[in-house]
C-alpha positions as CSV (number, residue, x, y, z in Angstrom):
1,X,-157.2,72.3,20.6
2,X,-156.4,75.5,21.6
3,X,-152.6,76.1,22.0
4,X,-151.4,74.3,25.2
5,X,-148.8,77.7,26.4
6,X,-146.7,76.9,29.7
7,X,-143.7,78.1,31.1
8,X,-140.0,76.2,29.4
9,X,-139.1,73.4,31.0
10,X,-135.2,72.9,32.9
11,X,-134.6,68.6,32.9
12,X,-132.2,66.3,34.3
13,X,-131.9,62.8,33.2
14,X,-130.4,59.7,34.4
15,X,-128.6,57.5,32.2
16,X,-128.2,54.3,35.2
17,X,-127.1,51.2,34.5
18,X,-126.2,47.6,35.9
19,X,-124.6,45.4,33.9
20,X,-126.2,45.0,30.2
21,X,-129.2,47.0,31.7
22,X,-130.9,50.8,31.8
23,X,-133.0,51.6,35.0
24,X,-136.9,53.5,33.5
25,X,-139.8,54.3,34.9
26,X,-143.3,54.5,33.3
27,X,-145.2,58.2,32.9
28,X,-148.9,59.1,31.9
29,X,-148.4,61.4,28.7
30,X,-150.3,62.7,26.3
31,X,-149.3,61.9,22.7
32,X,-151.3,62.9,19.8
33,X,-153.8,63.7,21.6
34,X,-154.3,60.3,22.9
35,X,-152.8,59.3,26.5
36,X,-149.9,57.1,26.5
37,X,-147.2,55.3,29.2
38,X,-144.2,55.7,28.2
39,X,-140.9,54.2,29.7
40,X,-138.3,57.6,30.6
41,X,-134.9,57.7,31.9
42,X,-135.4,58.7,35.8
43,X,-135.2,62.2,36.1
44,X,-137.3,65.5,35.8
45,X,-137.8,69.6,36.2
46,X,-134.8,71.9,37.9
47,X,-136.2,73.5,41.2
48,X,-136.3,77.1,41.0
49,X,-132.4,77.2,42.6
50,X,-131.2,74.0,42.5
51,X,-128.4,73.1,40.0
52,X,-129.0,70.7,37.5
53,X,-126.9,68.0,39.4
54,X,-128.5,68.1,42.8
55,X,-131.9,67.9,40.5
56,X,-130.9,64.7,38.8
57,X,-129.6,63.2,42.3
58,X,-133.4,64.2,43.6
59,X,-135.7,63.1,41.1
60,X,-133.2,59.6,40.8
61,X,-133.7,58.9,44.8
62,X,-137.8,60.4,44.2
63,X,-139.1,58.0,41.6
64,X,-136.9,55.3,42.1
65,X,-135.9,55.1,45.8
66,X,-132.2,54.9,44.6
67,X,-128.9,56.6,46.0
68,X,-126.7,58.3,43.6
69,X,-122.9,58.1,44.5
70,X,-120.5,60.1,43.2
71,X,-120.3,62.9,40.6
72,X,-122.5,62.3,37.7
73,X,-120.9,61.9,33.9
74,X,-122.7,64.7,31.9
75,X,-123.2,63.2,28.7
76,X,-125.9,65.0,26.1
77,X,-128.2,67.8,26.1
78,X,-131.4,67.8,24.2
79,X,-133.4,71.3,23.4
80,X,-136.3,70.9,22.1
81,X,-139.8,72.0,21.2
82,X,-143.6,70.7,21.9
83,X,-145.9,72.6,19.1
84,X,-149.3,71.6,18.9
85,X,-150.6,72.8,15.4
86,X,-147.4,74.1,13.8
87,X,-147.2,76.6,17.2
88,X,-144.5,76.5,19.7
89,X,-145.6,75.8,23.4
90,X,-143.1,75.7,25.3
91,X,-139.0,74.6,24.6
92,X,-137.2,72.3,26.9
93,X,-133.6,72.0,27.6
94,X,-132.7,68.7,28.9
95,X,-129.2,67.6,30.4
96,X,-128.5,63.7,30.3
97,X,-126.1,62.4,32.8
98,X,-124.4,58.9,33.8
99,X,-125.2,57.8,37.4
100,X,-123.5,55.4,39.5
101,X,-126.1,54.4,42.6
102,X,-125.8,52.3,45.6
103,X,-126.4,48.8,45.6
104,X,-130.5,48.1,46.2
105,X,-133.9,47.7,43.6
106,X,-135.5,50.4,42.9
107,X,-139.1,51.1,44.2
108,X,-141.3,53.0,42.4
109,X,-142.6,56.3,43.8
110,X,-145.5,58.4,43.6
111,X,-144.4,59.9,41.7
112,X,-143.8,57.0,38.8
113,X,-145.9,54.4,37.8
114,X,-143.3,51.8,37.6
115,X,-139.7,51.1,37.4
116,X,-138.0,48.2,35.5
117,X,-134.5,47.6,33.9
118,X,-134.3,46.6,30.7
119,X,-131.7,45.8,28.3
120,X,-130.8,47.2,25.5
121,X,-133.0,45.7,23.3
122,X,-136.6,45.7,25.1
123,X,-135.0,49.7,25.4
124,X,-135.1,50.4,22.3
125,X,-138.8,48.6,21.6
126,X,-139.7,50.9,24.8
127,X,-138.2,54.3,23.0
128,X,-141.9,55.8,21.1
129,X,-142.2,58.7,22.9
130,X,-141.2,61.7,20.3
131,X,-138.6,62.9,22.8
132,X,-137.1,59.9,22.9
133,X,-135.4,61.0,19.2
134,X,-132.6,62.8,20.9
135,X,-131.4,59.1,23.2
136,X,-132.0,57.4,20.3
137,X,-129.5,59.0,18.4
138,X,-127.3,59.4,21.2
139,X,-127.4,55.6,21.5
140,X,-126.4,54.8,18.8
141,X,-123.5,57.2,17.6
142,X,-122.9,59.5,20.3
143,X,-122.8,63.0,20.7
144,X,-123.2,66.0,23.1
145,X,-125.6,68.0,21.6
146,X,-128.8,67.5,20.4
147,X,-132.6,69.1,19.0
148,X,-135.9,67.5,18.8
149,X,-139.2,68.7,18.3
150,X,-142.3,67.3,19.4
151,X,-145.8,67.7,17.3
152,X,-149.0,66.9,18.5
């Protein structure tokens, strides 16, 4: 496999809770050369000319139909690199925020395959992608900056 070089990624992701449950969206990724369905926090890329919190609000609405209320509260940042055969293909920086949403149930858009609420036990079972390491660490011990490596 050749080096899959692409532009660096800047992202914004929402930690949305209702009681003891967290909101997740289903995405398809290629991990270890295989297609894999993963459960991720709602969020995505910051577009040109957009501020990080604006991207967060837009992505939550686009993926789930839910409307963020108030000002999202910064939680942590993850800086990482994706490597193929030991060589860096690109880097990413993802900002994570606690976000409140208007009442209503999430509905998957064309950007994601499904949405669901997960309790902590189910969520920890689903957080298996290489880039989930920072969120798992934050859940266990807190912190504001994490480094991650995704080797393929």
